[in-house]
C-alpha positions in Angstrom: -5.0 -144.3 -44.3 -8.2 -145.4 -46.0 -9.7 -149.0 -45.6 -12.6 -151.2 -46.1 -14.7 -152.9 -43.5 -14.0 -156.5 -42.8 -17.0 -159.3 -42.5 -16.7 -161.1 -39.5 -18.3 -164.4 -38.4 -20.5 -164.4 -35.4 -19.9 -164.8 -31.3 -21.1 -168.6 -31.4 -18.5 -169.6 -34.7 -15.7 -167.7 -32.8 -16.6 -169.7 -30.1 -16.4 -173.0 -32.1 -13.9 -172.2 -33.5 -11.7 -171.4 -30.8 -12.0 -174.6 -28.7 -10.0 -176.3 -31.3 -6.5 -176.9 -32.1 -4.3 -176.0 -35.6 -3.9 -179.5 -35.9 -7.2 -180.7 -36.0 -8.1 -177.8 -38.5 -5.4 -179.8 -40.4 -6.6 -182.7 -40.4 -10.0 -181.0 -41.9 -8.4 -179.1 -44.1 -7.4 -182.5 -45.4 -10.6 -183.8 -45.4 -12.4 -180.9 -47.4 -9.5 -181.0 -50.2 -7.7 -177.7 -48.7 -3.6 -178.4 -48.3 -1.9 -174.5 -48.8 -3.8 -172.7 -45.7 -1.1 -173.9 -43.1 1.3 -171.1 -42.4 5.0 -172.1 -42.4 8.1 -170.7 -40.3 5.7 -169.0 -38.2 5.2 -169.1 -34.7 4.2 -168.5 -31.4 6.8 -165.6 -29.5 6.0 -166.9 -26.5 4.7 -170.3 -24.9 0.7 -170.1 -24.4 -0.1 -167.8 -27.0 -3.2 -168.8 -29.1 -6.4 -166.9 -30.4 -8.5 -167.1 -33.2 -10.8 -164.3 -35.3 -10.8 -162.4 -38.3 -7.8 -161.2 -40.4 -7.5 -157.4 -40.4 -4.6 -157.7 -43.2 -2.1 -155.4 -43.8 0.2 -154.8 -46.3 4.5 -153.2 -45.8 6.7 -151.9 -47.9 10.6 -152.7 -46.9 14.0 -150.2 -47.5 17.0 -149.7 -45.5 17.5 -147.3 -42.8 16.1 -143.5 -44.1 13.8 -145.0 -47.1 10.8 -143.8 -45.3 9.4 -141.4 -43.1 8.6 -141.7 -39.4 4.7 -141.1 -40.6 4.8 -143.9 -43.2 5.3 -146.0 -40.2 1.8 -146.2 -39.1 0.6 -149.3 -36.4 -1.5 -146.8 -35.1 -3.1 -146.7 -38.5 -3.1 -150.4 -38.2 -4.8 -150.5 -34.8 -7.5 -148.4 -35.6 -8.7 -150.5 -38.3 -9.1 -153.4 -36.1 -12.2 -153.8 -34.1 -12.7 -156.4 -30.7 -11.8 -159.9 -31.2 -10.3 -159.5 -35.1 -6.5 -160.1 -35.8 -4.3 -158.2 -37.4 -2.2 -159.7 -40.1 0.4 -158.3 -41.1 3.0 -159.1 -44.5 6.3 -157.6 -43.3 7.8 -160.0 -47.0 9.6 -161.8 -43.6 11.8 -158.7 -43.0 13.6 -158.6 -39.9 13.0 -154.9 -39.2 9.9 -154.9 -36.2 7.0 -153.7 -37.0 5.2 -153.9 -33.5 6.2 -153.7 -30.0 5.3 -153.7 -26.2 3.0 -149.7 -26.8 1.1 -152.0 -29.6 0.5 -154.7 -27.9 -0.5 -152.5 -25.3 -2.7 -150.1 -27.5 -4.5 -153.5 -29.0 -4.9 -155.3 -25.4 -6.8 -152.0 -24.5 -9.2 -152.1 -27.5 -10.2 -155.7 -27.7 -8.3 -157.3 -30.4 -7.5 -161.3 -30.4 -3.7 -160.8 -31.5 -1.4 -160.5 -34.4 0.4 -162.3 -36.6 3.7 -161.0 -38.6 5.4 -162.6 -41.5 8.5 -160.4 -40.6 9.6 -159.1 -36.9 8.1 -158.0 -33.5 10.6 -156.8 -30.2 9.6 -156.1 -27.0 8.6 -159.6 -25.9 8.7 -159.6 -22.8 6.2 -156.4 -22.6 3.6 -158.5 -24.7 3.8 -161.5 -21.9 2.8 -158.7 -19.2 0.3 -157.7 -21.3 -1.1 -160.8 -22.2 -1.3 -160.0 -25.8 -0.8 -163.1 -28.4 2.2 -162.3 -31.2 2.8 -164.9 -33.9 5.4 -164.0 -35.9 8.9 -164.6 -37.8 11.9 -163.0 -36.4 11.9 -161.2 -33.0 14.7 -159.1 -32.8 15.5 -155.1 -31.6 15.9 -153.1 -34.4 12.6 -150.5 -34.9 10.8 -150.5 -38.3 10.7 -146.5 -38.2 12.0 -145.0 -41.6 12.4 -148.9 -42.8 9.0 -149.7 -43.4 5.5 -148.1 -44.5 2.6 -149.3 -44.6 1.0 -149.7 -47.8 -2.5 -150.7 -47.4 -5.3 -152.3 -45.0 -7.8 -154.9 -45.6 -6.2 -155.8 -49.0 -5.0 -159.9 -50.0 -1.8 -160.9 -48.3 0.1 -163.1 -48.1 1.8 -165.0 -45.1 4.2 -167.7 -44.4 3.4 -169.0 -47.7 -0.5 -168.3 -47.6 -2.8 -166.0 -49.3 -4.9 -164.2 -46.3 -8.1 -162.6 -47.7 -9.3 -159.8 -45.3 -11.7 -161.8 -43.2 -10.4 -165.0 -43.3 -10.3 -166.7 -40.3 -6.8 -167.0 -38.4 -6.0 -169.8 -36.2 -3.1 -170.1 -34.4 -1.7 -171.8 -31.1 1.4 -174.1 -30.0 1.3 -175.5 -32.8 1.1 -173.5 -35.4 -1.2 -171.4 -37.6 -4.0 -172.0 -40.0 -6.2 -169.8 -42.2 -9.6 -170.6 -43.1 -11.1 -168.8 -46.2 -13.9 -167.1 -44.9 -16.9 -168.8 -47.2 -15.4 -172.2 -46.4 -15.2 -171.3 -42.3 -18.6 -173.8 -41.5 -17.6 -176.7 -43.5 -14.1 -177.0 -42.2 -15.8 -176.3 -38.4 -17.8 -179.1 -38.9 -15.4 -181.6 -40.3 -13.0 -180.2 -37.3 -15.6 -180.6 -34.6 -16.2 -184.7 -35.8 -12.3 -184.9 -35.7 -12.3 -183.4 -32.1 -15.0 -185.7 -31.1 -13.0 -188.7 -32.7 -10.4 -187.4 -30.3 -12.5 -187.2 -27.5 -13.7 -190.7 -28.1 -10.0 -192.4 -28.6 -9.5 -190.9 -25.2 -12.4 -192.2 -23.6 -11.2 -196.1 -24.9 -7.5 -196.0 -24.3 -8.7 -195.2 -20.4 -11.0 -198.1 -20.8 -8.0 -200.0 -22.1 -7.4 -199.8 -26.0 -4.0 -200.7 -27.4 -3.2 -197.9 -29.3 -2.8 -199.3 -32.5 -6.6 -200.4 -32.5 -7.4 -196.9 -31.5 -5.5 -195.8 -34.4 -7.4 -198.1 -37.0 -11.1 -196.9 -35.7 -10.1 -193.2 -35.3 -8.5 -192.1 -38.4 -7.4 -188.4 -37.7 -5.5 -189.5 -34.2 
C-alpha cells in the first residue's frame, strides 16, 4: 500500500517530550491558545502504558461482517509504514471491531514502534501487557476486524478522539489521557511545558519546606 513518509523530530526532542506528562502539556496548550488538541474518550488499555512520538496515521473503513476481504485488513502494511519510535494512530470511527491484537503488538514491539492509538477497538489485552507494547483505545473487544475493516489510506489527516491529527504530529499519551501536538508548534509548546514542569518541581520543594498548598497555588499558577 502506497504511503507518504512523515517528518520526524530529533531524538533529543522526543526525549524531552517523553519526560513531560499530558496534564503538563494541557497547561501549555492553554498558554499558547491551543484548546482542541486533547483527545476524548480514549485511554490506556492497561495501567502504566505511555508513549510519545510522531504519528503514522491510518484511515479505516468499517462495515458489517463480510463487507471486505481478508486482504483489506492490512495491518501488516500499517506496521511496515512505521519506523522505530513512531506512534501508529488509527481512525476507526469509534467502531467496536478490533483492528489490532497480540500478534500485531508483538511485531510492532520487535520493530521498535513506540505505541498505538486507536479510535476504535483492540483485543488480546493480556498479550499487549506481556509484550510491553503500549496501546490506547476507545474499546477492548474480542471481535476481529477481519472482513469488517479495510485500511483505506496511510499517512493522511485523521480524526481521533475528536482531534484532527496530521501525519508527523506528535502524540503523547499516559495515564491521564492523550494529546496531539502539531508538528509545526512542537518546539514552542515543549518550551511552555518545560516551564510548567519547572514550576511544579519548585512548588514541591516549597511544599516540602512548609509552604501551604494555598500559598503554592498563588505562587505557581499551573499547579
